[in-house]
C-alpha positions in Angstrom: 4.5 -55.5 -49.1 7.5 -57.4 -49.2 6.7 -61.7 -50.3 8.9 -64.1 -49.3 10.2 -67.9 -51.0 10.7 -70.3 -49.4 14.3 -71.4 -49.6 15.0 -74.8 -50.1 18.4 -77.1 -51.7 18.4 -79.0 -54.3 20.2 -82.0 -54.9 20.7 -84.1 -57.5 17.9 -86.8 -58.1 19.7 -90.0 -56.7 18.2 -93.7 -56.3 19.1 -93.9 -52.3 16.3 -90.5 -51.6 13.3 -91.2 -53.9 11.4 -92.0 -50.9 12.2 -89.1 -48.5 13.1 -86.1 -51.4 10.9 -85.3 -53.8 11.5 -84.5 -57.3 10.9 -81.8 -59.1 11.4 -80.2 -62.5 12.9 -76.6 -62.3 11.0 -73.6 -64.8 14.0 -71.1 -64.9 12.1 -68.6 -67.0 9.4 -66.8 -66.0 8.3 -67.0 -69.9 7.3 -71.0 -68.9 4.9 -70.0 -65.8 2.8 -67.5 -68.1 -0.3 -68.0 -65.4 1.5 -67.8 -61.8 0.7 -72.2 -61.6 3.7 -72.6 -60.4 5.7 -72.5 -56.4 8.2 -69.8 -57.2 11.3 -70.5 -54.6 15.0 -69.2 -54.0 18.1 -71.8 -54.1 20.0 -72.0 -51.1 24.1 -71.4 -52.1 25.0 -74.7 -50.5 24.3 -76.9 -47.6 23.2 -75.5 -44.3 24.9 -76.5 -41.5 21.6 -77.6 -39.1 19.8 -78.5 -42.0 17.0 -75.3 -42.4 16.8 -75.7 -45.7 14.3 -78.2 -47.0 15.7 -80.8 -50.2 14.4 -81.4 -53.4 15.9 -83.4 -55.7 16.3 -81.9 -60.1 13.9 -83.4 -62.1 15.9 -85.4 -65.0 14.5 -82.9 -68.0 15.9 -80.1 -67.4 14.1 -76.7 -68.5 10.9 -77.5 -70.1 8.5 -78.9 -71.2 7.7 -80.4 -68.4 5.5 -83.8 -68.9 7.1 -86.2 -67.3 4.6 -86.6 -64.9 6.5 -84.7 -61.9 5.8 -81.1 -60.3 7.3 -78.0 -61.1 8.2 -75.3 -59.5 10.2 -71.8 -60.7 13.2 -71.2 -59.5 14.9 -67.5 -60.5 18.7 -67.7 -61.3 18.9 -71.2 -60.7 22.4 -73.3 -60.5 22.4 -77.0 -60.9 22.3 -79.4 -57.8 24.4 -78.8 -55.4 
């Protein structure tokens, strides 16, 4: 059985995008997601020519604790906004 994860492009939080790009906390360690409560995503390595990837903005706090009211996702190998 194969599991496929949604690929997203993570961008820096910007003041011109809050209405159209959701902002998430990004967990980088499965240890923070002990109960699999957060969606697991893959990070695109760069912008897609035809916008094939959804964009999300990285939350301002980096790795948890995630108590700022934003939703959280888990991205293994997360490298930062691109």
